[in-house]
Residue, then its C-alpha position, 0 to 999 in steps of 0.5 A: x583394595x577392599x576399602x577402595x572398593x567399599x568407598x566407590x560403592x559407598x560413593x555410588x550409593x550416595x550418588x544414587x541416594x541424592x540423584x532425585x535431588x540433583x535431578x530436581x534442581x537441575x529441572x527446577x533450573x530448566x523450568x525457570x529458563x522455559x518459564x522465561x522462554x514462554x514469557x518472551x515468546x508470549x511478549x513476541x506474540x503480543x507485539x506480532x499481534x499488535x503489528x499484524x493488526x497495524x498491517x490490516x489497518x494499512x492494507x484497508x487503507x491501501x485498498x481504500x486508496x486503490x479504489x479511490x485511484x480506480x475512481x479517479x482514473x475512471x473519472x479522468x477517462x470520462x474527462x479525456x473523452x469530453x475533452x476529446x469531443x469538445x476539441x472535435x467541436x472547437x475544430x468543427x467551429x474553427x472550420x466554420x468560422x474560417x468559412x464565414x471570415x472568407x464569406x465576409x471577406x467576399x461580401x466585404x469586397x463586394x460592398x466596397x465595389x458596390x460603395x464605389x459605384x454608388x453616385x456621390x453627391 
């Protein structure tokens, strides 16, 4: 039993003596994995930065398009107002033309009566 106890103590001493080396080896592996994670993170950060820039450009384009659409809508509103005024003027002109045609019809009928009464040679 003494040998077994000595063997166990020797094994424990061996483990304790090599513990720093084992830990260093394990931490070296962890450091390599962390380096890979950092590299991947840096790559993703770079990609996200590019994507964010593209989104900023697109957002600027959309803002410019919205401004142009607002401008076009304002112009369309102005054109619609002008068209409404022109339609009102056309209706007024049509009413006047109808009145003139009615008067001309009356003049023509009276002129026909006058021509009928003229002596024929």
